[in-house]
C-alpha positions as CSV (number, residue, x, y, z in Angstrom):
1,M,-14.9,11.2,36.5
2,D,-17.9,12.1,34.4
3,T,-15.7,12.2,31.3
4,R,-14.4,8.6,31.7
5,I,-16.1,5.5,30.4
6,I,-17.5,3.0,32.9
7,S,-16.5,-0.5,31.9
8,E,-17.7,-3.4,34.1
9,P,-17.8,-6.5,31.8
10,S,-18.8,-8.8,34.7
11,Q,-21.9,-6.6,35.2
12,N,-22.5,-6.4,31.4
13,K,-22.0,-2.7,31.7
14,F,-20.2,-0.3,29.3
15,L,-21.2,3.3,29.5
16,V,-19.8,6.3,27.6
17,P,-20.2,9.8,29.2
18,R,-22.2,12.2,27.0
19,K,-19.8,15.0,28.0
20,A,-17.4,13.2,25.7
21,F,-19.6,14.5,22.8
22,T,-20.2,18.1,24.1
23,N,-17.4,19.3,26.4
24,Q,-15.0,21.8,25.0
25,A,-12.2,20.7,27.3
26,V,-12.5,17.1,26.2
27,F,-12.4,18.3,22.5
28,E,-9.1,20.1,23.2
29,R,-7.6,17.1,25.0
30,E,-8.5,14.9,22.0
31,Y,-6.5,17.1,19.7
32,A,-3.6,17.2,22.1
33,E,-3.5,13.5,22.9
34,I,-5.1,11.8,19.9
35,F,-4.9,13.9,16.7
36,N,-1.4,15.3,17.5
37,K,0.0,11.8,18.4
38,C,-1.8,9.1,16.4
39,W,-1.0,8.1,12.8
40,L,-3.6,9.8,10.6
41,Y,-4.5,8.9,7.0
42,L,-3.2,11.3,4.4
43,G,-3.9,9.9,1.0
44,H,-3.5,7.1,-1.6
45,A,-0.5,6.7,-3.9
46,S,-2.8,6.7,-6.9
47,E,-3.7,10.3,-6.2
48,L,-0.1,11.2,-7.1
49,P,0.4,9.2,-10.3
50,E,3.7,10.6,-11.5
51,P,6.7,12.7,-10.4
52,G,5.7,16.3,-9.8
53,S,2.1,15.4,-8.8
54,F,0.7,17.2,-5.8
55,L,-2.5,17.7,-3.8
56,T,-3.3,19.9,-0.8
57,R,-5.3,18.6,2.1
58,K,-6.3,19.7,5.6
59,V,-5.4,17.1,8.3
60,A,-6.3,17.7,11.9
61,R,-6.7,21.5,11.3
62,R,-3.3,21.7,9.5
63,P,-2.8,22.5,5.8
64,I,-0.7,19.8,4.2
65,L,1.0,19.7,0.8
66,F,1.3,16.0,-0.3
67,N,3.5,15.6,-3.4
68,R,6.1,13.8,-5.3
69,D,9.5,15.3,-6.3
70,R,11.4,14.9,-9.6
71,Q,12.7,11.5,-8.5
72,G,9.2,10.3,-7.6
73,E,9.7,10.4,-3.8
74,F,6.7,11.2,-1.7
75,H,6.7,14.2,0.7
76,A,4.3,15.6,3.2
77,L,5.0,19.3,3.9
78,F,3.3,21.8,6.1
79,N,1.7,24.1,3.6
80,A,2.9,27.3,5.1
81,C,5.6,29.7,4.0
82,P,8.5,30.1,6.5
83,H,8.7,33.8,5.6
84,R,5.3,35.1,6.8
85,G,3.2,32.0,7.1
86,A,1.0,32.2,4.0
87,M,-0.2,29.0,2.4
88,V,2.4,28.3,-0.4
89,C,0.2,26.1,-2.6
90,R,-3.3,27.2,-3.1
91,E,-4.4,24.7,-5.8
92,R,-6.3,21.5,-4.8
93,H,-4.2,19.3,-7.0
94,G,-2.0,19.3,-10.1
95,K,1.5,18.9,-11.3
96,S,4.4,21.3,-10.7
97,P,8.2,21.0,-10.0
98,A,8.1,24.1,-7.7
99,F,5.7,26.2,-5.6
100,M,5.7,29.9,-5.3
101,C,4.2,31.8,-2.3
102,M,1.8,34.4,-3.7
103,Y,2.6,36.9,-0.9
104,H,6.3,37.7,-1.5
105,G,7.3,35.3,-4.3
106,W,9.5,32.9,-2.3
107,T,9.8,29.8,-4.4
108,F,10.3,26.2,-3.1
109,G,11.3,23.0,-4.8
110,S,9.1,19.9,-4.6
111,D,11.1,18.7,-1.6
112,G,10.5,22.0,0.2
113,H,13.9,23.6,-0.1
114,L,14.1,27.4,-0.8
115,M,15.1,27.9,-4.4
116,T,14.7,31.6,-5.1
117,L,13.4,34.8,-3.5
118,P,13.0,38.3,-4.8
119,G,15.5,40.9,-3.5
120,A,18.1,38.2,-2.6
121,A,20.7,40.9,-2.4
122,G,19.0,42.2,0.7
123,Y,19.7,39.0,2.6
124,P,23.0,37.3,3.8
125,K,24.9,35.2,1.4
126,D,23.9,31.8,2.8
127,F,20.3,32.9,3.6
128,K,18.7,30.3,1.3
129,K,20.6,27.5,3.0
130,D,19.2,28.3,6.5
131,P,17.2,25.3,7.7
132,Q,14.6,27.6,9.2
133,K,13.9,29.1,5.7
134,Q,12.8,25.8,4.2
135,M,9.2,24.4,4.1
136,V,8.8,22.1,7.1
137,H,8.3,18.4,6.6
138,V,5.7,16.6,8.7
139,P,7.6,14.9,11.4
140,R,6.7,11.4,10.2
141,L,5.4,10.0,6.9
142,D,5.0,6.3,6.3
143,R,2.9,3.9,4.1
144,I,1.4,0.5,4.1
145,G,1.0,-0.6,0.5
146,D,-0.4,2.5,-1.2
147,F,-2.1,4.0,1.9
148,F,0.0,6.9,3.3
149,F,-0.2,8.0,6.9
150,L,1.4,10.9,8.8
151,N,2.2,11.6,12.4
152,F,2.6,15.1,13.9
153,S,4.6,13.7,16.8
154,H,8.4,13.0,16.5
155,D,8.0,10.1,19.0
156,G,5.9,7.0,19.4
157,E,5.4,3.7,17.8
158,D,6.0,3.1,14.1
159,L,3.1,2.7,11.7
160,A,3.2,-1.1,11.5
161,T,3.1,-1.4,15.2
162,Y,0.3,1.2,15.5
163,L,-1.9,-0.5,12.9
164,A,-1.5,-3.9,14.6
165,D,-4.0,-6.4,13.1
166,A,-5.6,-3.6,10.9
167,G,-2.6,-3.8,8.6
168,D,-3.7,-7.1,7.1
169,Y,-7.2,-5.7,6.4
170,L,-5.6,-2.8,4.4
171,N,-3.6,-5.4,2.5
172,L,-6.8,-7.3,1.8
173,V,-8.2,-4.2,0.1
174,S,-5.1,-3.9,-2.0
175,E,-5.5,-7.6,-3.1
176,H,-8.7,-6.8,-5.0
177,S,-6.3,-6.1,-7.9
178,A,-3.2,-7.7,-9.3
179,S,-2.2,-4.4,-11.0
180,G,-3.0,-1.9,-8.3
181,M,-5.9,0.0,-6.8
182,A,-6.8,3.6,-7.6
183,V,-9.0,6.4,-6.3
184,T,-11.9,6.9,-8.8
185,G,-12.9,10.5,-9.4
186,G,-12.4,13.1,-6.9
187,T,-13.2,13.7,-3.2
188,Q,-16.7,13.8,-1.8
189,E,-16.8,16.4,1.0
190,Y,-19.6,17.1,3.5
191,A,-20.1,18.2,7.1
192,I,-22.1,17.0,10.0
193,R,-23.4,18.9,13.0
194,G,-22.4,16.3,15.4
195,N,-19.4,15.0,17.3
196,W,-16.7,13.1,15.4
197,K,-16.9,10.0,17.6
198,L,-20.6,9.5,16.6
199,L,-19.4,8.9,13.0
200,A,-16.7,6.6,14.2
201,E,-19.3,4.5,16.0
202,N,-21.8,4.6,13.1
203,S,-19.2,3.5,10.6
204,V,-18.8,0.1,12.2
205,D,-22.3,-0.3,13.7
206,G,-24.2,-3.2,12.2
207,Y,-27.0,-2.8,14.8
208,H,-28.6,0.2,13.2
209,A,-28.9,-0.9,9.6
210,A,-32.3,-2.7,9.8
211,C,-34.0,0.3,11.3
212,T,-32.1,3.4,10.0
213,H,-31.5,2.0,6.5
214,S,-34.8,0.1,6.1
215,T,-35.7,2.1,2.9
216,Y,-32.5,0.8,1.2
217,L,-33.2,-2.8,2.2
218,E,-36.8,-2.5,0.9
219,Y,-35.5,-0.9,-2.3
220,L,-33.1,-3.9,-2.9
221,T,-35.8,-6.4,-2.2
222,N,-38.1,-4.8,-4.7
223,A,-35.4,-4.3,-7.4
224,N,-35.5,-7.4,-9.5
225,G,-32.3,-9.4,-9.2
226,A,-30.5,-6.9,-6.9
227,L,-30.1,-9.4,-4.1
228,G,-28.5,-12.9,-4.1
229,A,-29.3,-15.7,-1.7
230,T,-26.4,-15.1,0.7
231,P,-27.7,-14.3,4.2
232,L,-26.6,-11.4,6.3
233,A,-24.3,-12.9,9.0
234,G,-20.9,-12.4,10.5
235,G,-18.9,-11.2,13.4
236,A,-16.9,-8.4,15.0
237,I,-13.2,-8.4,15.5
238,D,-11.0,-6.3,17.8
239,L,-7.9,-5.4,15.8
240,K,-6.1,-3.9,18.8
241,N,-5.1,-0.3,19.5
242,G,-8.6,0.9,19.1
243,H,-9.0,-0.5,15.6
244,A,-12.0,-2.9,14.9
245,V,-13.9,-4.4,12.0
246,I,-17.1,-6.2,11.3
247,E,-16.8,-8.9,8.7
248,Y,-19.9,-10.5,7.3
249,S,-21.7,-12.0,4.4
250,A,-24.5,-10.1,2.7
251,P,-26.9,-10.6,-0.2
252,W,-25.8,-7.6,-2.4
253,G,-23.4,-7.9,-5.3
254,R,-19.7,-7.2,-4.9
255,P,-17.8,-6.2,-8.1
256,V,-14.7,-7.9,-6.9
257,A,-16.3,-11.3,-7.4
258,S,-19.8,-11.8,-5.9
259,W,-22.5,-12.0,-8.6
260,V,-26.2,-11.1,-8.3
261,P,-28.9,-11.9,-11.0
262,L,-29.3,-8.2,-11.8
263,W,-25.9,-8.3,-13.6
264,G,-27.1,-10.9,-16.1
265,E,-25.3,-14.0,-17.6
266,E,-22.6,-11.9,-19.3
267,G,-21.8,-10.3,-15.9
268,K,-21.7,-13.7,-14.3
269,A,-19.1,-14.9,-16.8
270,E,-16.9,-11.9,-16.0
271,I,-17.4,-12.3,-12.2
272,D,-16.5,-16.0,-12.5
273,G,-13.4,-15.1,-14.4
274,I,-12.3,-12.5,-11.7
275,Y,-12.9,-15.1,-9.0
276,G,-10.9,-17.7,-10.8
277,K,-7.9,-15.3,-11.0
278,L,-8.3,-14.4,-7.3
279,Q,-8.0,-18.1,-6.5
280,E,-4.9,-18.5,-8.6
281,R,-3.3,-15.5,-7.0
282,L,-4.4,-15.7,-3.4
283,G,-5.4,-19.3,-2.8
284,E,-9.0,-20.6,-2.3
285,K,-9.5,-19.6,1.3
286,R,-8.3,-15.9,1.0
287,A,-10.1,-15.5,-2.4
288,D,-13.4,-16.7,-0.9
289,R,-13.0,-14.3,2.0
290,L,-12.1,-11.4,-0.3
291,A,-14.9,-12.0,-2.7
292,H,-17.8,-13.1,-0.5
293,K,-17.2,-11.2,2.8
294,N,-17.9,-7.5,3.5
295,R,-15.9,-5.4,5.9
296,N,-16.6,-2.2,7.8
297,M,-13.4,-1.1,9.5
298,I,-12.4,1.8,11.8
299,I,-8.7,2.5,12.2
300,F,-8.4,4.7,15.3
301,P,-9.1,7.5,15.4
302,N,-10.8,8.5,12.2
303,L,-10.1,6.3,9.2
304,V,-13.0,4.2,7.9
305,V,-12.6,1.6,5.1
306,N,-15.9,0.1,4.0
307,D,-15.2,-2.8,1.7
308,I,-18.8,-3.7,0.9
309,M,-20.9,-3.3,-2.3
310,A,-18.1,-0.8,-3.2
311,I,-15.0,0.4,-1.5
312,T,-15.1,3.6,0.5
313,V,-12.1,5.3,2.2
314,R,-13.4,7.9,4.6
315,T,-11.7,10.3,7.0
316,F,-13.1,13.0,9.2
317,F,-11.9,15.7,11.5
318,P,-13.7,17.8,14.1
319,T,-13.6,21.5,14.2
320,A,-15.7,21.8,17.3
321,P,-17.3,19.3,19.8
322,D,-20.5,19.4,17.7
323,Y,-19.1,19.8,14.1
324,L,-17.0,17.6,11.8
325,E,-15.8,17.7,8.2
326,V,-15.8,14.5,6.2
327,N,-13.8,13.5,3.1
328,A,-14.6,10.3,1.2
329,W,-13.1,8.5,-1.8
330,S,-14.0,5.5,-3.9
331,L,-11.3,2.9,-4.6
332,A,-11.3,0.4,-7.4
333,P,-9.0,-2.0,-9.3
334,V,-7.0,-0.3,-12.1
335,E,-7.8,-3.0,-14.6
336,E,-11.6,-3.1,-14.0
337,S,-13.8,-3.2,-17.1
338,D,-16.0,-0.2,-18.0
339,W,-19.1,-2.4,-17.4
340,L,-18.1,-3.4,-13.9
341,R,-16.8,0.1,-13.0
342,K,-20.2,1.4,-13.9
343,Y,-21.9,-0.9,-11.3
344,R,-19.2,-0.2,-8.7
345,L,-19.7,3.6,-9.0
346,F,-23.5,3.1,-9.0
347,N,-23.3,1.1,-5.8
348,F,-21.0,3.7,-4.3
349,T,-23.2,6.7,-5.0
350,E,-26.5,4.8,-4.5
351,F,-25.6,3.8,-0.9
352,L,-22.4,5.3,0.4
353,G,-22.2,8.7,-1.3
354,P,-23.5,11.8,0.5
355,G,-26.7,11.8,-1.6
356,G,-27.2,8.0,-1.4
357,F,-29.6,5.9,0.7
358,A,-27.3,5.4,3.7
359,T,-25.3,8.6,4.3
360,P,-28.2,11.1,4.7
361,D,-29.8,8.6,7.1
362,D,-26.6,8.4,9.1
363,V,-26.1,12.1,9.1
364,E,-29.6,12.7,10.4
365,A,-29.1,10.0,13.1
366,I,-25.8,11.6,14.3
367,E,-27.2,15.1,14.3
368,K,-30.3,13.9,16.3
369,C,-28.0,12.3,18.9
370,Q,-26.1,15.6,19.2
371,Q,-29.3,17.5,19.7
372,G,-30.5,15.0,22.2
373,Y,-27.5,15.6,24.4
374,A,-28.9,19.0,25.2
375,V,-31.3,17.4,27.7
376,G,-28.4,17.2,30.2
377,G,-29.6,16.5,33.8
378,D,-29.4,12.9,34.9
379,A,-29.1,11.5,31.3
380,K,-25.3,11.3,31.6
381,Y,-24.3,8.1,29.7
382,N,-24.8,6.2,26.4
383,D,-25.1,2.4,26.7
384,I,-22.6,0.5,24.5
385,S,-23.1,-2.9,26.1
386,K,-24.9,-5.0,23.4
387,G,-23.2,-8.4,23.1
388,L,-21.4,-8.4,26.5
389,A,-23.8,-11.1,27.8
390,R,-23.5,-13.1,24.6
391,E,-21.7,-16.4,24.8
392,G,-19.2,-17.2,22.0
393,E,-18.0,-15.0,19.3
394,P,-19.5,-11.5,19.0
395,S,-22.0,-10.9,16.3
396,F,-21.5,-8.2,13.6
397,D,-24.5,-6.4,15.1
398,D,-23.1,-6.3,18.6
399,E,-21.2,-3.3,19.9
400,M,-17.9,-4.9,20.7
401,Q,-16.2,-2.9,17.9
402,M,-17.4,0.4,19.4
403,R,-16.1,-0.7,22.8
404,A,-12.7,-1.4,21.3
405,F,-12.7,2.2,19.9
406,W,-13.9,3.8,23.2
407,T,-11.4,1.8,25.3
408,E,-8.5,3.2,23.3
409,W,-10.0,6.7,23.5
410,D,-10.3,6.5,27.2
411,R,-6.8,5.1,27.6
412,R,-5.2,7.9,25.8
413,L,-7.1,10.7,27.6
414,A,-6.6,9.0,31.0
415,A,-2.9,8.8,30.4
416,A,-2.8,12.5,29.8
417,E,-4.7,13.2,33.0
418,D,-2.3,11.0,35.0
């Protein structure tokens, strides 16, 4: 029982067991019941811009080859040779119509089929056609817009059902641009000495910003023209299936169409033009929401999309109860001007990047939590109850969004126990 959450809304109580962050058995159950069964983010279509493009990525401890074949179709293959198990593709990204294993020279087409192998005379005539001699496709690959997800389980709900109300928020990100969104630059990679669920919580936690990120807020206040007059206000939304978002207004500039004085009158004219096109394309209500609201979203279990002063797509996987590896990408409209792209990337690196104002603060907070769990004893639970006693809609700095995540986590692990 000490690895189950305690949820008693009538008593304004929601407690998370600290063993969930430290226990090795819990960690292994998470891989069995969550990472092996949930839809997991793989990559963005813009990362494979043409037929033959490929990239390699580790997803839930498994090496994956994500690529496009000659016809432009997308594939997700387990990056392991069916001969002796060596990784077939060792490059991070590139373009190739085929992949040769460096160990014994078996060569595979972009769809994973075995093309050639040295010493073919030593094998039966139909050896190359044997299904067990082909690279293995991930059981399920699907997409919503340009966001690709995979699933290691052959069974379970389809992607659209799994995403529930989060699907519309991914569509909203795509609507920043009429001509498409693209990952800008490469991947930012870093690691944290903490439990992966602490980063899931932190990514949609509006409560900690005023304290943990006070330096950034002071910096913006003192930077002439960096802040507009829009107040910080909004709410939290349960998107079902463990997904949640906080959507709020904020005083910083948004390159999509929210101007601040720092960008000058020339910048204002460009931002006004972008906003006018958004209204024509999406209607006044959705354009206003897209341009003037910020969103921090968690898609269970480990995809974060921060659509704030820049757009960050972040995913993370644990390698131990107290260690996780993070990948993050910046997303931007294809047609964005050089001037606006400069500000977008500045915003991204200034606040969201691993060397920015926010991320080092968050990493330290997560690692200090993990260190604090060593006290053990009677300190068994974290309190995630803020907002339970509030009447009306939850505030963006309540903890409802974390409770949505934890409820799904608890449901999946409890089902396995039962």
